[in-house]
Structure formats: structure tokens, C-alpha cells
C-alpha positions as CSV (number, residue, x, y, z in Angstrom):
1,M,-7.5,-2.4,-6.0
2,A,-7.6,-2.3,-9.8
3,G,-5.9,1.0,-10.8
4,Q,-5.9,2.8,-7.5
5,D,-2.8,4.6,-6.6
6,Y,-1.0,3.3,-3.5
7,Y,-0.5,6.7,-2.2
8,E,-4.1,7.4,-2.5
9,I,-4.9,4.3,-0.6
10,L,-2.8,5.5,2.3
11,G,-3.9,9.0,2.1
12,C,-0.5,10.4,1.4
13,N,1.2,12.6,-1.3
14,R,4.0,11.3,-3.3
15,N,6.7,13.2,-1.4
16,A,5.6,11.8,1.9
17,S,8.4,10.7,4.1
18,A,8.8,7.2,5.2
19,E,7.7,8.2,8.6
20,D,4.5,9.7,7.3
21,L,3.8,6.6,5.3
22,K,4.1,4.5,8.4
23,K,1.8,6.7,10.5
24,A,-0.7,6.7,7.8
25,Y,-0.4,2.8,7.4
26,R,-0.8,2.3,11.1
27,K,-3.9,4.5,11.5
28,L,-5.6,2.9,8.6
29,A,-4.6,-0.6,9.4
30,M,-6.0,-0.2,13.0
31,Q,-9.3,1.3,11.5
32,H,-9.9,-1.6,9.0
33,H,-8.4,-4.5,10.9
34,P,-10.5,-7.7,10.5
35,D,-10.4,-8.2,14.2
36,R,-12.1,-4.8,14.8
37,N,-14.6,-5.3,12.1
38,P,-15.5,-8.9,12.3
39,G,-17.5,-10.2,9.3
40,D,-17.1,-7.0,7.4
41,K,-15.8,-8.1,4.0
42,A,-15.4,-4.5,2.8
43,A,-13.1,-3.7,5.8
44,E,-11.1,-7.0,5.1
45,Q,-10.6,-6.0,1.5
46,K,-9.5,-2.5,2.4
47,F,-7.1,-3.9,5.0
48,K,-5.5,-6.0,2.4
49,E,-5.2,-3.0,0.0
50,I,-3.6,-1.0,2.7
51,N,-1.2,-3.7,3.5
52,H,-0.1,-4.1,-0.1
53,A,0.3,-0.4,-0.7
54,Y,2.4,-0.1,2.4
55,D,4.5,-3.2,1.5
56,V,5.4,-1.5,-1.7
57,L,6.0,2.1,-0.4
58,K,7.9,1.1,2.6
59,D,10.7,-0.5,0.6
60,E,13.0,2.0,-1.1
61,Q,13.5,0.0,-4.3
62,K,9.9,-0.9,-4.7
63,R,8.8,2.7,-4.0
64,A,11.3,4.0,-6.6
65,A,10.2,1.6,-9.3
66,Y,6.5,2.4,-8.4
67,D,7.3,6.2,-8.5
68,R,9.1,5.6,-11.9
69,Y,6.7,3.3,-13.7
70,G,3.5,3.5,-11.7
71,A,1.0,0.6,-12.2
72,A,3.2,-1.1,-14.8
73,A,5.8,-1.5,-12.0
74,R,3.6,-3.6,-9.8
75,A,4.0,-6.7,-11.8
76,A,7.7,-5.8,-12.8
77,V,8.8,-5.3,-9.3
78,Y,7.5,-8.8,-8.1
79,D,8.6,-10.4,-11.2
80,A,12.1,-9.0,-10.7
81,L,12.1,-9.9,-7.0
82,R,11.3,-13.5,-7.8
83,R,14.3,-14.0,-9.9
């Protein structure tokens, strides 16, 4: 997932609503779910990327930090939450 934008992963634009993000997540998660693609390592990796992107974008604070700082926020958000 190195360097790929979370919005691109979900196929949404930056001003997508929470509902739009959720719909995109559900559609992609079903498509790439490991149970639907047994033994497909690429689908499994894509599923993990989709989950991680949605995990950040569904939370208002994480999304705001990501929107503000981009890729640099990835580490900063999780470091701040661990404290």
C-alpha cells in the first residue's frame, strides 16, 4: 500500500460523504474478501488495504488528520492514539 491514497483505494473523492465511503468499502470488501477468493493472495492483500483505508476514513479525527497531513498522518495518527 506504499504511497497509495486511501481515497483512491476506496474509489472515492476527497469530499465523499461518510455514507459514500461506507458503500464503497462494503462493495470492495465483498469483492475482495478472502472467503470469496480462497487462496488468492492478491485479493487478500487488497482486502487488507481496503480495511485499513476505511478504518482511517470512517473516523472523523483520523480522516481530518489524513486530509490535513496526507501520508505523514498515517504514522502520526496511530502514534497519537497509542498515547
